[in-house]
N, C-alpha and C positions, 0 to 999 in steps of 0.2 A: 500645566494643568495637572491637578492631583488625580492620579489614575484611580484612586478609590472613590472619587465622586463620579456618579453615573450621569452622563450628559442627557438632556431631554431628548425625547424621540424626534426624529426629523420626518417631515411629511412633504411629499412632492404633490403640488397642486397643478393639474394640467387642464387648461381650458383656453379656447381661442378668443374668448371675450375677456378683456383685461379687467372689466368691472367685476365679473364673476370671480376671477382669480383674487382680486383685492378683498372682496367680501369674505371668502373662505379663509384667506391668509390672516385677516384681522381677527377673526373668531378664534383661530388656532393659536396665534401668537399671544393673545390675551390670556389663554389658558396655559401658557408656558411652553408650548411646542415650538420647535424650530421649523421654519418653512422655506422651501425652495419652489420655484415655479417654472412652467414651460407653457408656451402658447400653441404648440403643435405636437403631433405624435412623434415625428422624427426627433425633435428637440428633446422630448421627454425621454426617449430611449438613450440618447447621448448622456443625459443627466444621471441616468441610473448608475452608470459606471463611475462618474466623477463625484456625485453627491451621496451615493449609497443610502437612499432614504429607507425609513422603517415602514412606511405605508404610502400608497398612492391614491389620491382622489382624482378620478379620471372622467372627464366629460365624454359623453357618448358621441354627440353630433359635432364633429370637427371636420373642416375641409381637408382634402388630400388623404388623410389617414384617420379613420374613425376610431373611437374609443375601443370598439371590439377588436379591431386590428392591432391596436397598441397592446391591449391586454393579451392577445394571442402571442404577440412577439415577446412579451415579458415571460410568458409561461414556456416559450420555446427555449429559453435560456435556463439550464439546470441550476445556475447560481441564484436565480430569482424564483425558484420553484415555490418557496414559501413566503414570498413577499406579498403582504395583503394588498389587494386592489379593490377599491370601492368605485363602482360606476355611478356617475351622477347624470341623471337624465330627466328631461321634461316630457319624454314619451310615455305612453301607457306602460307601466311596469309589468302588468300581466302579460303583455305581448313581447316585451323586450327581455324579460327575466331568463327565458330559455336560451336566447342568443347569448346573453351575458355569461350564463353558467357554462355554455359550450366553449366560450372564449377563455374561461378560467377565472372569472370574477368571483370574489368572496362575498360581496354584499352590494346593496343598491341604496341610493339616496334619491329622493324625488325633488325636483325643483318646483317651487322655491324651497331651498334647504332650510329645515328647522334646526336652530342652534342646538337644542337639547338632543335631538336625534343624531345630529352630526357628531357631537362629542361622545354620546353613548356608543355609537358604532366604532368610533376611533379608539376609545378606551378598550372596548371588547376585543377588537382585532389586534391591538398592540399587546394586550395581555397574552393572547394566543401565540403571537410571534415571539414574545419574550420567553415563553415556555419552550417553544421550538428551538430558539437560539441556545437556551440552556441545555437542552437535550443534545444539540449538535456539538456544543462545547464539551460536554461530558463524553460524547462519543469520540471526539478528537483526543481528549485526554486519555481515554481508554486505549485508543490505537497507539498513542505515544508510549503509554505504559507497557503495552504488548511489545512494541519495538525495543524498548529499553530492557524489558524482561528477557527477550530473546538474547540480547547482547550480554546481559548479566549471566544468563544460564551458560552461554558459550564461554564467557570468561571464567565462570565457576568450574566448568568441565576442564578447561585448560589448567586452572589452578590445582584442581584435584589430581590431574595427571602429573603435574610438576611435583606436588607433595608426595604422591605415590612413588615417583621415581627417586626423590630425595630420601624417602624413608628407608630405602634400601641401604643407605649409608649412615644416616643421622637419626637421632631421636625424633619422635613426632613433633615435639615442641620446637626443636631446631629447624626441622624441615619447613614447618609453617612460618617460622621467623624469616627464613631465607626467601620464601615465596612472597611474603608480605613486604619485603624490602628492608628488613631489619638486619640483614647480614649481606656481605658481598657475595657475588656469585662464586660458589666454591669450585665449580667445574673449570673456571679459568685458571690456567697454570700460574702458580705463585710459589714463593719461597717463604718458609716459616720454621721457627724452632718448635718441635713437637716432642711429646713423650710417646714412645711406641711400646706396645705390649704384644708379645707373641705368646701363644699358648698352644699346646697339643697334648695328646694322650700318650703316655708311655705304655707300650705293649699293644698298641692298636694294630700295627702291621701283622703281628702274630695272630691276633684275634681275628682279623679279616680272612686269614688263610684257612682257618678252621671253622668259622661260624657261617651259618646260612646268611644269604643277603638280607633276609627279613630281620634277622637278629641284629645285623650290623646297622640297618636303617633305624631299628627301634632304639639302639644305644645312642646313635648320633642324634636322634630326635630328642631324647632326654637331655643329652649333653648340651646341644644347641639351645634348647629352651631355657636351661638353667643359666648358662653363661650369657646368653643373649639378653635376658631380662636384666642382668647386672650391668651390661654395657649401656642399656637405656637409662637405668637408674643413675648411673654415674656420668651420663651425658657424654659418653665416648663416641667416637666416629668409627664405624665398622669399615675396615678397608677390604677385608676378604674373608670368605669361608672356603677352605679347601679340605673337605673331609673333616678330620679331627683338628686340623690346623686353623687357627684364627688369628687375625691381626687387627688390633684396635689402636687408635692413637688419640691423643688429647691436645688441645690448644689450636685446633683448626676444625671447621672454618671460623668458629667464634673463639677468640682468645679466652682462656680461663686463668685465674690467678694462681692456681695450685695444680698444674698438670701432673707433676711427678708424685706428690702425695695422693692425689686423686687416683692415679693409675695403681699405686701400691695398695690403697684401700680396696679398689675393685679386685685386684689380684687376690688379696686375702679372702675377700668374700667369695670369689670364685672357687678357691681351693676348699673352702668350707662346704660349698654346694656339691662340688665333685666328690669330696670325701663321703658325703651322705649317699650320693649315687653309687660310688665305688663299693660301698658295703652291700648294696643290693645286687650290683653286678657280680660281686664275688660269690654270692650265694647261687648265682646262675652259672658260675664257672668262668667268669670273665675277670682276668687280672689286669685292671686298668687304673692308672693314676695320671694326674696331669702335672706337666712341668711348665713353668712360666719364665720368660725373660723380659726385662724392661730396660730401655735405654732412652737417652734424650740427646737431641741434636737437631741440626738444620736439615730440611728435606725440601725437595721440589714436589709440589702437590697439585693435582688437577685431574682432568678427565683423560682416560686412556682407552683406546679402542678405535672403532670405526663406525660409520653411520649404521644404525640398527642395533649396535651392541657397544654401549659405552659403559665403562667402569670408572670408579674413582680410586685413585691410588697415590701413594707417596713413594718417592724414589730418593735414596741417599744412603750414606754409610750408616746412619742411625738405624735404618730398618734392618740392614745386614747384622749389625751388632745385637739388636734385640733378638733376631732369629737365632744367632749363634749362641747367645746366652740361654735361650729357651732349649736349644739342642743339648746343652751341657747340664741343664737342671734335671735332677732326679725326680721321680714321681712324688708329688706333694711339695716340691721345692720351688721357691721364687728367687731367681738371681737377678741382681740389678747392677748397672754399670756404676763406675765411680762417680760420675756426674749426677746420676739419679740419687745415689746414697747421700751426696752432699746436699742436694736440694730437699731431701726428706727432712733434714734438720730436726730429727727427733720425733717427727710426726708418726713415723713407723720405725720400730726397732730393727736394727740390722746387725750383722756380724761379718767379719771378713771371710771370704770363701777362697782366698788365694788368687794367684795370677794364672789366668787360663790361656792356653795356646789355642786360639780360635782360627778356623779356616778363613782366609782372606785378610788376616791382620798380621803384619810382619812381626810385631812385638807382642809379648804376653800382655793380656788385658786384665787389670785388677777388677775383681768382681766381689760383690757382697750378697749375703743371703738374708732375706727378710725373715725375721724371727716370728714364727707362727705361734699363736696363743696369746701374744701380747695384744692388748686392746689399742688399736690405732686412735690417735687423738683427732677429733674433727676440727676443721678450721672454724674460726668465729663467725665467718660469713662465706657464702658460696657465690 
């Protein structure tokens, strides 16, 4: 059956006289209604559950259980509270109307039943029931919407919490991508080749020994704001802030085609920002410049910490190499490993910086200096 086609209303005719049942049923069927019937009150109550009629035509005078008693039993069931019930009686309606209303009847028909009056009463009561059914349906839809809304709100709160947690490490776009399922869970331990950038301020330790804490916090605020903005712009992953020391890496949790050139471009942009800040700091008596080291290699990446305090970190020789190169870089200088220099492939100009003896490395490490002032070439697509 096509669900879009509305079935005709079903009417339950209840009378202990078979001829009366046939008469009413024939009148209703001719007008397109569906009809079911019962010859006693108890049988009618059983049929209510199985047939689910839209209206009941109920004879008053029946043996065993009168129409009033059947009507009262119908009204006692909350599920049938709005089922239209029309009492059909040969008794004086003026005397019986009060009893019928007390029992819960909606209307009356006098015997012998007038066809026109019967159909008019049926149409009127079915129209009222149809409106009630629509209200009930809309009410149920509203309740369902409220239930789903509560779930959506709860899901949204959890998602916002996830995004807020991930934004500590990733750009807002990347954090939302991860929560939406567009990237693997980055907090699960995994291994990947990454480009690591270390940076810190030269002269910061001496500065903190003489400056007031408020001055130190003001300088760090300016510094973090400037370099942090560039981390987000270049879609880097922030591994840590430790005072003036910052570690950023590229190619995780979402791989990028140009991690080394992207890291070098970010480093150049950062040096430019810090140069501008340093000019203002110098006027206030602070001699601060930034050194940067960049290396590329494999690392194990994932969550580090304990319940209640989880951080995101990368562990491997590549992080140590970037940190050591940063430590060797003078103020305003960017040192890169030999692997990074090869991967730049002319995208950023470099020059040899010699072989450096770095702590934790048995052999001297070839290093290269990024030439500042040269305009880095942008990739054709990001």
